[in-house]
C-alpha positions as CSV (number, residue, x, y, z in Angstrom):
1,M,103.8,63.1,118.6
2,V,104.0,63.0,114.8
3,D,101.2,65.6,114.6
4,S,103.0,68.0,116.9
5,I,106.2,67.6,114.9
6,D,104.4,68.2,111.7
7,I,102.8,71.4,113.1
8,A,106.2,72.6,114.4
9,E,107.8,72.0,111.0
10,K,104.9,73.7,109.2
11,T,105.2,76.7,111.4
12,E,109.0,76.9,110.9
13,Q,108.5,76.7,107.1
14,Q,105.9,79.5,107.2
15,I,108.2,81.7,109.3
16,L,111.1,81.1,107.0
17,A,109.0,81.9,103.9
18,L,107.5,85.1,105.5
19,T,111.0,86.2,106.7
20,E,112.4,85.7,103.3
21,A,109.5,87.7,101.7
22,L,110.0,90.5,104.2
23,E,113.8,90.6,103.6
24,T,113.3,90.8,99.8
25,G,110.6,93.4,100.1
26,T,107.9,91.3,98.4
27,L,105.2,92.3,100.9
28,Q,102.4,91.4,98.4
29,H,103.6,87.8,98.4
30,A,103.7,87.8,102.3
31,E,100.2,89.2,102.4
32,G,99.0,86.5,100.1
33,M,100.5,83.8,102.3
34,L,98.8,85.3,105.4
35,N,95.4,85.5,103.7
36,A,95.6,81.8,102.9
37,L,95.9,80.9,106.6
38,H,93.3,80.6,109.4
39,P,93.3,83.5,111.8
40,A,94.5,81.2,114.6
41,E,97.5,80.2,112.4
42,V,98.3,83.9,111.7
43,A,98.2,84.6,115.5
44,H,100.6,81.7,116.1
45,L,103.0,83.0,113.4
46,I,102.9,86.5,115.0
47,E,103.7,85.0,118.4
48,S,106.6,83.1,116.9
49,L,108.3,86.3,115.5
50,P,110.5,89.0,117.1
51,P,108.7,92.4,117.8
52,R,109.9,94.2,114.7
53,E,108.6,91.5,112.3
54,R,105.4,91.2,114.3
55,V,104.5,94.8,113.5
56,V,105.1,94.3,109.8
57,I,103.1,91.1,109.6
58,W,100.3,92.7,111.6
59,S,100.1,95.5,109.1
60,L,99.4,92.9,106.4
61,V,96.5,91.3,108.2
62,T,93.2,92.1,106.4
63,K,90.4,93.9,108.2
64,D,88.1,90.9,107.8
65,T,90.4,88.7,109.9
66,E,91.8,91.3,112.2
67,A,89.4,90.6,115.1
68,E,89.9,86.8,115.0
69,V,93.7,87.2,114.9
70,L,93.7,89.5,117.9
71,I,91.5,87.3,120.1
72,N,93.9,84.4,119.4
73,L,96.9,86.3,120.6
74,G,98.2,86.3,124.2
75,D,97.3,89.4,126.2
76,E,100.8,90.9,126.3
77,I,101.2,90.6,122.5
78,R,97.7,91.8,121.8
79,Q,98.2,94.9,123.9
80,S,101.4,95.7,122.1
81,L,99.6,95.6,118.8
82,I,96.5,97.5,119.7
83,K,98.2,100.4,121.5
84,D,98.3,102.4,118.2
85,M,94.8,101.5,117.1
86,S,92.1,104.2,117.1
87,P,88.9,103.8,119.2
88,E,87.0,103.4,116.0
89,Q,89.2,100.4,115.0
90,L,88.8,98.9,118.5
91,V,85.0,99.2,118.2
92,Q,85.1,97.5,114.9
93,V,87.1,94.6,116.4
94,A,84.7,94.3,119.3
95,E,81.7,94.2,117.0
96,D,83.2,91.5,114.8
97,L,83.7,89.1,117.6
98,E,81.3,86.8,119.4
99,V,80.0,88.2,122.7
100,D,82.2,86.0,124.9
101,D,85.3,86.7,122.8
102,S,84.3,90.4,122.6
103,A,84.2,90.5,126.5
104,D,87.7,89.0,126.7
105,F,88.9,91.6,124.2
106,V,87.3,94.6,125.9
107,Q,88.7,93.5,129.3
108,S,92.3,93.5,127.8
109,L,91.9,97.2,126.7
110,P,93.3,100.1,128.7
111,D,90.7,101.5,131.2
112,T,90.7,104.8,129.5
113,V,89.4,103.2,126.3
114,I,86.9,100.6,127.6
115,D,84.1,103.1,128.3
116,Q,84.6,104.7,124.9
117,V,84.4,101.4,123.1
118,L,81.3,100.3,125.0
119,H,79.4,103.5,124.3
120,S,80.3,103.3,120.6
121,L,78.7,99.9,120.2
122,D,75.1,99.6,119.1
123,S,72.6,99.2,121.9
124,Q,71.9,95.5,121.4
125,H,75.6,94.5,121.2
126,R,76.4,96.7,124.2
127,K,73.6,95.2,126.3
128,M,74.8,91.6,125.6
129,L,78.4,92.5,126.2
130,E,77.6,94.3,129.5
131,S,75.7,91.2,130.7
132,V,78.8,89.1,130.2
133,L,81.1,91.7,131.7
134,S,79.0,91.9,134.8
135,F,80.4,88.5,135.8
136,P,84.0,87.6,136.9
137,E,86.2,86.7,134.0
138,D,87.0,83.3,135.5
139,S,83.4,82.3,136.0
140,A,80.8,80.6,133.9
141,G,79.0,83.9,133.4
142,G,82.2,85.5,132.2
143,M,82.8,82.6,129.7
144,M,79.3,82.4,128.3
145,N,78.0,83.6,125.0
146,T,74.4,85.0,124.7
147,D,73.8,83.5,121.2
148,T,71.3,80.9,122.5
149,I,68.3,79.6,120.4
150,T,65.3,79.0,122.7
151,I,62.1,77.3,122.1
152,R,58.9,76.5,124.0
153,P,57.9,73.0,125.2
154,E,54.4,73.1,123.7
155,V,55.4,73.7,120.1
156,T,55.8,71.0,117.5
157,L,59.0,70.0,115.7
158,D,57.5,71.3,112.5
159,V,57.2,74.8,114.1
160,V,60.8,74.6,115.4
161,L,62.1,73.7,111.9
162,R,60.3,76.6,110.3
163,Y,61.6,78.9,113.0
164,L,65.2,77.7,112.3
165,R,64.7,78.3,108.6
166,L,63.5,81.8,109.3
167,L,66.6,82.5,111.3
168,G,68.8,81.4,108.4
169,N,71.7,80.1,110.4
170,I,72.5,78.7,113.8
171,P,75.4,79.6,116.1
172,N,78.6,77.5,116.0
173,H,78.7,74.4,118.2
174,T,75.0,74.2,118.5
175,D,74.0,70.7,119.4
176,H,70.9,71.5,121.5
177,L,68.1,74.0,121.4
178,F,67.3,75.2,124.9
179,V,63.7,74.9,126.1
180,V,62.3,77.7,128.3
181,D,59.0,78.8,129.7
182,R,57.4,82.2,129.1
183,E,59.5,83.8,131.9
184,N,62.7,82.4,130.3
185,H,63.2,79.8,133.0
186,F,65.4,76.9,131.8
187,I,63.4,73.6,131.5
188,G,65.4,71.3,129.3
189,A,67.1,70.9,126.0
190,L,66.2,69.4,122.6
191,P,69.0,67.6,120.8
192,L,69.2,68.5,117.1
193,S,69.4,64.8,116.4
194,K,65.9,64.3,117.8
195,L,64.7,67.3,115.9
196,L,65.8,65.7,112.6
197,I,64.7,62.1,113.1
198,N,61.3,62.4,114.8
199,E,57.9,63.1,113.3
200,P,57.2,66.8,112.6
201,D,53.9,66.7,114.7
202,S,55.8,65.6,117.8
203,T,56.0,68.2,120.5
204,V,59.2,69.5,122.1
205,F,57.9,68.5,125.5
206,E,57.7,64.8,124.4
207,L,61.3,64.7,123.2
208,M,63.3,67.2,125.2
209,D,65.8,66.1,127.8
210,D,64.7,67.6,131.2
211,E,67.5,66.0,133.2
212,I,70.2,68.3,131.8
213,D,71.8,70.2,134.7
214,A,72.4,73.8,133.7
215,I,75.7,75.5,134.8
216,P,75.3,78.2,137.5
217,S,76.7,81.5,136.3
218,D,79.0,81.8,139.4
219,M,80.7,78.4,138.8
220,E,84.5,78.8,138.4
221,D,85.9,78.2,134.9
222,N,88.0,75.2,136.0
223,E,84.9,73.5,137.4
224,V,83.1,74.2,134.1
225,A,86.0,72.6,132.2
226,K,85.8,69.5,134.5
227,T,82.0,69.3,133.9
228,F,82.5,69.3,130.2
229,E,85.2,66.7,130.5
230,D,83.2,64.4,132.7
231,L,80.0,64.6,130.7
232,D,81.5,64.9,127.2
233,L,79.6,68.1,126.5
234,I,79.7,70.3,123.4
235,S,77.6,73.1,124.8
236,A,75.8,73.7,128.1
237,P,73.2,76.3,129.3
238,V,74.1,78.9,131.9
239,V,71.5,80.0,134.4
240,D,71.3,82.5,137.3
241,G,70.2,81.8,140.8
242,N,66.6,81.9,139.7
243,N,67.2,79.3,136.9
244,M,66.8,82.0,134.3
245,L,68.6,81.2,131.1
246,L,71.5,83.6,130.5
247,G,73.5,82.1,127.7
248,R,75.6,79.1,126.9
249,I,79.2,77.8,127.1
250,T,80.7,76.0,124.2
251,I,83.6,73.5,123.9
252,D,85.9,76.0,122.2
253,D,85.7,78.2,125.3
254,V,86.5,75.2,127.5
255,V,89.5,74.3,125.5
256,D,90.9,77.8,126.0
257,V,90.4,77.4,129.8
258,I,92.2,74.0,129.8
259,R,95.1,75.4,127.8
260,D,95.3,78.5,130.1
261,E,95.3,76.2,133.2
262,A,98.1,74.1,131.7
263,D,100.2,77.2,130.8
264,H,99.6,78.7,134.2
265,S,100.7,75.5,136.0
266,V,104.0,75.2,133.9
267,L,104.9,78.9,133.9
268,S,104.0,79.8,137.5
269,M,106.3,77.1,138.9
270,A,109.1,79.1,137.4
271,G,107.7,82.4,138.6
272,L,106.5,83.6,135.2
273,N,103.0,84.9,134.4
274,D,100.7,83.2,132.0
275,E,101.4,85.6,129.2
276,E,105.2,85.5,129.3
277,D,106.4,86.3,125.8
278,L,109.6,84.6,124.6
279,F,110.2,87.5,122.2
280,A,109.4,90.3,124.7
281,P,112.0,93.1,125.0
282,V,115.0,92.5,127.1
283,L,114.4,95.0,130.0
284,P,110.7,93.9,130.8
285,S,111.8,90.2,130.7
286,S,114.7,90.9,133.0
287,Q,112.5,92.8,135.5
288,R,109.9,90.0,135.7
289,R,112.5,87.3,136.2
290,A,114.6,89.3,138.6
291,I,111.8,89.1,141.2
292,W,111.9,85.3,141.2
293,L,115.7,85.2,141.3
294,G,115.6,87.5,144.3
295,I,113.2,85.2,146.2
296,N,115.5,82.2,145.3
297,L,118.5,84.2,146.5
298,I,116.9,84.5,149.9
299,T,116.3,80.8,150.2
300,A,119.9,80.2,149.1
301,F,121.1,82.4,151.9
302,L,119.0,80.4,154.3
303,A,120.7,77.2,153.2
304,S,124.1,78.8,153.4
305,W,123.3,79.9,156.9
306,V,122.6,76.3,157.9
307,V,125.9,75.3,156.4
308,S,127.8,78.1,158.2
309,N,126.6,76.6,161.6
310,F,128.7,73.5,160.8
311,E,131.9,75.2,159.7
312,T,133.9,73.1,162.1
313,T,132.6,69.9,160.7
314,L,133.4,71.0,157.1
315,E,136.9,72.0,158.1
316,K,137.7,68.6,159.7
317,V,135.8,66.3,157.4
318,V,136.4,67.1,153.7
319,T,134.2,64.2,152.7
320,V,131.1,66.0,154.0
321,A,131.7,69.0,151.7
322,I,131.9,66.6,148.7
323,L,128.7,64.7,149.5
324,M,126.4,67.2,151.1
325,N,124.8,68.4,147.8
326,V,123.6,64.8,147.1
327,V,121.1,64.8,149.9
328,A,119.6,68.2,149.1
329,S,119.4,67.4,145.4
330,M,117.6,64.1,146.0
331,G,115.2,65.7,148.4
332,G,114.4,68.4,145.9
333,I,113.6,66.0,143.1
334,A,111.4,63.8,145.4
335,G,109.5,66.8,146.7
336,S,109.0,68.2,143.2
337,Q,107.4,64.9,142.1
338,T,105.0,64.9,145.1
339,I,104.0,68.6,144.9
340,T,103.4,68.4,141.1
341,L,101.0,65.4,141.6
342,V,99.2,67.1,144.5
343,I,98.8,70.5,142.7
344,R,97.5,68.7,139.6
345,S,95.0,66.6,141.7
346,M,93.8,69.7,143.5
347,A,93.2,71.4,140.2
348,L,91.1,68.4,139.1
349,G,89.2,68.4,142.4
350,Q,90.5,65.0,143.4
351,V,91.9,66.1,146.8
352,S,89.4,66.8,149.5
353,R,89.1,66.6,153.3
354,S,88.0,63.0,153.1
355,N,91.1,61.8,151.4
356,R,93.9,64.2,152.1
357,R,95.1,62.2,155.2
358,W,95.3,59.1,153.0
359,V,97.3,61.0,150.3
360,F,99.6,62.3,153.0
361,N,100.3,58.9,154.5
362,K,100.7,57.3,151.0
363,E,103.2,59.9,149.9
364,V,105.2,59.7,153.1
365,I,105.4,55.9,152.7
366,V,106.5,56.3,149.1
367,G,109.2,58.8,150.3
368,L,110.3,56.3,153.0
369,I,110.6,53.4,150.6
370,N,112.5,55.4,148.0
371,G,114.6,56.9,150.8
372,V,115.6,53.5,152.0
373,V,116.3,52.1,148.5
374,W,118.4,55.0,147.4
375,A,120.1,55.4,150.8
376,L,121.4,51.8,150.4
377,V,122.7,52.6,146.9
378,V,124.3,55.9,148.0
379,A,125.7,54.4,151.2
380,G,127.4,51.6,149.2
381,I,128.9,54.1,146.7
382,A,130.2,56.4,149.5
383,T,131.6,53.5,151.5
384,I,133.5,52.2,148.5
385,W,134.6,55.7,147.5
386,F,135.9,56.8,150.9
387,G,136.5,53.5,152.5
388,D,134.6,54.5,155.6
389,Y,131.3,52.8,156.8
390,S,130.5,55.8,159.0
391,V,130.3,58.1,155.9
392,G,127.9,55.6,154.2
393,F,125.7,55.5,157.3
394,V,125.5,59.3,157.7
395,I,124.6,60.0,154.1
396,A,122.1,57.1,154.1
397,A,120.3,58.3,157.2
398,A,120.2,61.9,156.0
399,L,118.8,60.8,152.7
400,V,116.0,58.9,154.3
401,I,115.1,61.8,156.6
402,N,115.1,64.3,153.7
403,L,113.0,62.2,151.3
404,V,110.4,61.6,154.0
405,F,110.3,65.4,154.8
406,A,110.2,66.2,151.1
407,A,107.2,63.9,150.5
408,A,105.4,65.3,153.5
409,S,106.1,68.9,152.4
410,G,105.0,68.1,148.9
411,V,101.5,67.3,150.3
412,L,101.2,69.8,153.1
413,I,102.5,73.0,151.3
414,P,99.8,73.1,148.5
415,L,97.0,72.3,151.1
416,V,98.2,75.1,153.4
417,L,98.7,77.6,150.6
418,K,95.2,76.8,149.3
419,R,93.8,77.4,152.8
420,F,95.2,80.9,152.7
421,N,94.0,81.5,149.1
422,I,97.6,81.5,147.7
423,D,98.1,79.8,144.4
424,P,100.2,76.7,145.2
425,A,101.6,76.6,141.7
426,I,103.3,80.0,142.2
427,A,104.6,79.8,145.7
428,G,104.8,76.0,146.3
429,S,108.0,75.2,144.5
430,V,110.2,77.9,146.2
431,I,108.9,76.9,149.7
432,L,109.5,73.3,148.9
433,T,113.1,73.9,147.7
434,T,113.8,75.9,150.8
435,I,112.6,73.1,153.1
436,T,114.4,70.3,151.2
437,D,117.6,72.2,151.1
438,I,117.6,73.2,154.8
439,V,116.3,69.8,156.1
440,G,118.8,67.9,153.9
441,L,121.8,70.0,154.8
442,F,120.9,70.1,158.5
443,A,120.3,66.4,158.7
444,F,123.5,65.5,156.8
445,L,125.8,68.0,158.6
446,G,124.2,67.3,162.0
447,L,124.7,63.6,161.7
448,A,128.2,64.2,160.4
449,S,129.0,66.3,163.5
450,L,127.8,63.4,165.7
451,F,129.4,60.4,164.0
452,L,132.4,61.6,161.9
453,L,134.2,64.0,164.3
């Protein structure tokens, strides 16, 4: 918590200093401040500024860090900055990035420019880039980098060390050297630690780890992230269906996936896309949010239609009009708790055919227990408030019914949506709200019609 506060304060201070430099016209001072920052920090600053200031700050970014800054920006902001860049500049950016980052960058370019950029790259870079682009973006193949160091099992450690010295450097996040046969089939991996502490005349075959499971190129990115989390990996080999080594995935790519998943879960529940920009222009922001508001309006009319069917009850019993929002509100909160847990567990691969009935029964029982407990509390308050036990009974019964329905819906909605390949995080909450509103109002008003008239 302290670290996050420190980071927020540091960012605010940097923004204030840059803003002051821009206002006073001392662009040289602002440029010096930017050059002292890491490219990721520069990207964070750009994302924290309104559009006009972004353009000015972007113009001060040096050519050496331009590529790294762009790849750390969200897609929407990146596209707004590169729209005025020439194809030659875009090619330079693609060449300066690692292959996996270069693939992400190229995929974010307009279709009219992608072919031009690809054909302008040197043949070796283009071949590596096309091999990554041939896979879906959200797969292990789309995440991988082709900067692998491979060795043969029959060579000695001394030969491997001389080979590394000849290379001059090793790729970032290299903790293993991958062992392949003459046809480039993956056999195992040699940890760098074993390379350093064992006798030079030992062979790779004697020391390599042949129990490492390579990641299939078609594995989804969230499954890759889970594998890294479960096995505490820093890097992992990627293979095709014939066990041919294609590349490797490193922890920095997995962190990006985890962050994207978290952003997606939070933003999609509000109907926003993953790249929603707080400082985006007013009209595009209004258009994006209007869609979600329209969907919500439809659900609100459904709830109003339910209420309209009990017009007589509302006219005769004013108490009902005062209390009916309590039931819908409590159901909405209870359902949101359940659906959030279920969607998270589904993303982590914890919910399956073998246990979903258990999850359903457990959540319904939790809803029932909470429903009874809070029904007694609300019934007591309503009885004291209005001096009528019937009112307390009606709202208590409606509350129990709605909380049980909310819990059941919180489990079933994500499972059904997933079955039809619909993202539960996007559509789940609006469906849940509709159900809890309608069931809560129908239960309360229906019981009121029976017992209070």
